[in-house]
N, C-alpha and C positions, 0 to 999 in steps of 0.2 A: 411533533418533531418532523422536519422535512426529510424526504428520502435521502437527499444528499448528506445531511448531517447524520442521519442514522447510519449511512454507509461508512462515513468517516469516523464515527464514534469509537469503534474498536481500535483503530490506529491511534487516535488521540489518547485513549486510556492507556494503551501500552507504552506510549511515549511519556505520559505523565507519571506512571507508577514508579519508575526508578528515580525520577527527579524528586518526587515527594518523599519517598522512603529515605533517600540519601540525606536530604536536608533535615528531616524529622529525626531520624535515628542517629545520624553521624554528627551533625552540627548541634542539634538541641539536646540529644541524650548521650552523646559521646561514644556510641558504638563504632566499631571499626568500619572503614569504607566497604570492605568485602561483605560483611554481614548486612550493612545497610542496603547495598545494591542487590544482594541475594534476595532479601525480603521483597524488594520491588519486582524483581524478575519472577519470583514465585507467585506473587499476587497476580501478575499478568497471566501467568500460566494457569492459575486457578480460575481466572475469568474465562479462559478458553475451555477448561474442563466443564465449568458450570453451564456455559452456552451449549456445549455438545450434549450434556445430560438433559438440559431443558428442551432442546430440540429433538432429543432421542435419536440422534444420528451422529456418526463420526465420519467426517469427510477427510479427504487427503490433506487439505490445507491446515486445519487445526492440528491434525496428527503430526504433520511435519514441524509445526511450531513447537509442539511439546517435545519432539525428538531433539530439535535444535536446543531447546532450553535444558533438557537433561544432559546433552553432551557438553554444553557450556558450563553447567554447574559442576560436572565432573572435572573439566579442565581447570576451573577456578579452584576446586578443592586440591588438585595436584600442584598447580603452579602458584596459587595465592594472588593471581593477577586480577584485580577488580575490573580492570579495563575491558577484559573479555566479556563481562556482563553488559557493558555498554556497546561493544562492537557487535554483540549478538544481534542487535537490532538492525544491522546492515545485511544480515544473511538473507532474510526474506525479500527485501527490495532488490538485492543483487540477483537472486534466483529468478524473481518475477521479471526483472528487467531483461535478463538474458533470455528467458523463455519468451517474453514478448517480442524481442528482436527476432528470434527464430521463427515465430509464427507470422512475422511480416512477410517472410519469403516462402514459408511452407504451410499450406492448409489454411484454416480459418483463423483470423486474427483474434487475439485475446480481447482487444478493445471492442471488437464486434459483439461478443457475448456480454461484455460488461455494460456497454452503452445502450444496446438495443432495448433491454427491459425498461430503462429509464425513459426512453423516448416513446416507446409503444404503450407503456403502462397497462399491459394486459389486453389492449385492443387488438382483436384478431385481424382486423383490416389493416391496421398500421403494421402489425407484425408481419403479415403477408407482404405488404408493400416494402418493408425493410429487406426481407429475404429476396424479393424480386430485384431490388436495386443492387444487392450484393452479388447476385448471380448474373444479372443481365446488363447492368450499367458499369462499363469499364471505368469511367471517370469516378463514379462513386466508390468502387473498389480501390482504385489507386489512392484517392484521398483518405479513405479509412486506413489503408496500409501505411500511408505517410504519418498519420496521427499515431498509429500503433507503434511505428518505429520511433517517433519522437518520445513517446511515453516510456518505451523500453530503454532507450538511451538515457533519458532523464533519471529513471529509477536506478539504473546500473551506475551512472555517474555519481548520483547522490550517495549511494552505498560506499563507493570507493572513497569519496571525499570525507564521509562520516568517519571511516576508520582512520584516515590520515589525521583528521582533527583530534580524535580521541587519544591518539598516541603521540601527539605533539604539543599538547597543552596540559597544564596541571589538572589533576583528577577532578577537583571541585569545579573547575571551569568546564572540563570535558562533559560533565553530567548534563549541563545545559547546552553548551556549544555543540555537542555531538548531535543534538536534535535539529540544529539549524539547517544542515544540508537537505534533509528530508523536507522540511517546511518550505525552504526556498525553492526546491525543485517543484513541489506541488503548486506553489504560487505561480511560478514561471510557466509551467505546463498548462495551468488553467487559463492564463492570459493568452497563450499561444493557441489553445484549442478553440476558444470562442470564435475568433474570426475564421479559422480554418474549417470549422464545422458547418459554417453557413451553407456551402454547396451540398453537403449531405442532406440537410433539412430541405433545401430547395428541391432536390431530386425526389425526396420522399413526398413532398407536397404534390408533385406532379402525378404521383401514383395513388396517394391516399391522404385525405385531409379531414380534420385539421391536425396539426402537429404542434408541439411546444416551440417556443421562440428560440431556445438555445439548447444545445446538447449538455446535459448535466455532467459535471466533472468533479 
């Protein structure tokens, strides 16, 4: 499995779980929409727990996901609103997008730490070259901050659009259509990132070679 697919797999599984559970349990077996979507959300949560147990560590991100899941399930139990389980998926992209936008202007960008391992692939020379570019090459830093800002805006926008879609179409449509803003945002951001990342790789080539042909997204 490629590194890019491995990185995207958790997101894809979390997006697929409520869709699969809704159509299997609600449409095929006749269970209520709330129960069907709850099962999908719990399955996604159990995957997070399994991963943490397997890796024998609990980091801030999976812990936040579990807290969001627990809060959502509590609200669904009180309100009976199945759409909350779909809207839950917008919380992490919204928080990530907002945090990403903030790091564009303060400190080290999120995208810096996300992209660098894919580009350097554990090569100490490439890693050192990347850090030198970040510290000493103003054009490199500006371009990386621009990409970081675009990804932050893209994630935040997709989260808002997702909630709007979920609450303005029939529930059985929202289960699938609610995923569309996230997928569309990712596709657009990848297309934008490819040409904009070329100067980053060119700068890195001047300091350490060889490097990959494109920045993975």
